[in-house]
Residue, then its C-alpha position, 0 to 999 in steps of 0.5 A: m594048177k587048180f581050175n574052177p569050171i564054174t567061174q573059169d578061174l585058174y589058180t596055182d596049187d597054192g591058191a594064188f589067182l592066175k587068170k580067168l579063162n574066157c574066150k569068145f571064140d570057139v576055135s579048136w586047137e587043131h584049127m590053129e596055126p602051130i607056132d611050136k609044139s606047145a603053142r599055136n596062133c589063134a587067127n580070130c584074136k591074134h593071140s598065142v594059145y599055149n598048151t598047159e599040159n606040161y606047164s608048172d605053176s612057175d611056168l604059167i607065172d613066167l608066161f603071164h609076166q612076159s605075155p599077160q594076154a596069153c591064152l591057154r589050152l586047158d584039158l580038164n583031164q590033164a595030170n597037172v590040173r586039179i578041179l576045185n570043189i565048187t562049194s569050197n575052193e578046195 
């Protein structure tokens, strides 16, 4: 997946837009109630938050088809995340 840290837009590796990551709550992962090993529940917004560390593009597409309001935990140091060049989207 590709991520633009300025716009907070998340894309597939092929450049298809997935989601804008915007959360008005600043809740750390550790303070959320675990659902399973890759998801937690945010008590503030009542949405499930999914750790994307082991997600592929197709996993994210499937997730958003099932749960369009799903929130994501994304670490810029994850092996599966490529930071976009801010000036060219590459």
